[in-house]
C-alpha positions in Angstrom: 188.2 31.9 -135.4 185.1 29.8 -134.9 182.8 32.7 -133.9 182.6 34.1 -137.4 180.7 31.2 -139.0 178.2 31.4 -136.1 177.7 35.2 -136.7 177.4 34.5 -140.5 174.8 31.9 -140.0 172.8 34.1 -137.6 172.9 37.1 -140.0 172.0 35.0 -143.0 169.1 33.5 -141.1 167.9 36.9 -139.9 168.0 38.4 -143.4 166.3 35.4 -145.0 163.6 35.5 -142.3 163.0 39.2 -142.8 162.8 38.9 -146.6 160.3 36.1 -146.4 158.2 37.5 -143.5 156.3 39.9 -145.7 155.4 37.1 -148.2 154.8 34.1 -146.0 155.0 34.8 -142.2 154.7 31.1 -141.3 157.8 30.3 -143.5 159.7 33.1 -141.7 159.3 31.2 -138.4 160.5 28.0 -140.0 163.6 29.7 -141.3 164.3 31.2 -137.9 163.9 27.8 -136.3 166.1 26.1 -138.9 168.8 28.7 -138.4 168.7 28.3 -134.7 169.0 24.5 -134.9 172.0 24.9 -137.3 173.6 27.3 -134.8 173.0 24.8 -132.0 174.4 21.9 -133.9 177.5 23.9 -134.9 178.1 24.9 -131.3 177.6 21.3 -130.1 180.1 20.0 -132.7 182.7 22.5 -131.3 181.9 21.5 -127.7 182.5 17.8 -128.2 186.2 18.4 -128.7 186.4 20.0 -125.3 184.6 17.4 -123.3 187.7 15.2 -123.2 189.3 17.8 -120.9 186.8 17.0 -118.2 187.9 13.3 -118.3 191.5 14.4 -117.7 190.4 16.7 -114.9 188.5 13.9 -113.3 191.5 11.6 -113.4 193.9 14.2 -112.2 191.9 15.6 -109.3 190.2 12.4 -108.1 186.8 14.0 -108.3 184.0 11.5 -108.8 183.1 11.2 -112.5 179.5 11.1 -111.5 179.8 14.6 -110.1 181.5 16.0 -113.2 178.9 14.4 -115.4 176.1 15.9 -113.3 177.6 19.3 -113.5 177.9 19.0 -117.3 174.3 17.9 -117.5 173.2 20.9 -115.4 175.1 23.2 -117.8 173.6 21.5 -120.8 170.1 21.7 -119.5 170.5 25.3 -118.7 171.8 26.2 -122.1 169.1 24.1 -123.9 166.3 25.6 -121.8 167.5 29.1 -122.5 167.9 28.4 -126.2 164.4 26.8 -126.4 162.8 29.6 -124.4 164.3 32.1 -126.8 162.8 30.3 -129.8 159.4 30.2 -127.9 159.6 34.0 -127.4 160.4 34.4 -131.1 157.1 32.5 -131.8 155.3 34.9 -129.5 154.9 32.4 -126.6 156.6 34.4 -123.9 154.3 32.8 -121.2 155.2 29.3 -122.3 158.9 30.3 -122.4 158.7 31.5 -118.8 157.2 28.2 -117.7 159.8 26.3 -119.5 162.6 28.3 -117.8 160.9 27.6 -114.4 160.8 23.9 -115.1 164.4 23.9 -116.2 165.3 25.5 -112.9 163.5 22.8 -111.0 165.3 20.1 -113.0 168.7 21.8 -112.3 167.9 22.0 -108.6 167.0 18.3 -108.5 170.3 17.4 -110.2 172.1 19.6 -107.7 170.8 17.7 -104.6 173.4 14.9 -104.9 176.2 17.4 -105.3 175.0 19.3 -102.2 174.8 15.9 -100.3 178.4 15.1 -101.3 179.6 18.6 -100.2 177.8 18.3 -96.8 179.2 14.7 -96.3 182.7 16.0 -97.0 182.2 18.9 -94.6 181.1 16.5 -91.8 184.1 14.3 -92.4 186.4 17.2 -92.2 184.8 18.4 -89.0 185.2 14.9 -87.5 188.9 14.8 -88.4 189.4 18.2 -86.9 187.5 17.4 -83.7 
């Protein structure tokens, strides 16, 4: 199961960070950051295998590939913003983390506008067919 290596990396990073924290606090932050990046890269490597499924869904359903890519971008931005905000909070920058999350929400909203436009266009077309 792929979750166990992630858990192992997380615990190893936490233990290493705690052991080094009393000796060199600045190195402890670097260890935490490096462990977080390793976790992120590991998860992204796992995710790339699944992305092919979205191409098949797009072909099968006839949904615009642009809409599917936009939805995936929105998900990716949300996860990366959350991940980065967590790191900022680890560094003691909770205020900056909150601002980053707010900016991420704005970006996701801006990406959602074309999807909303497509949905409204579809609704109008359906109402014209029914009327």
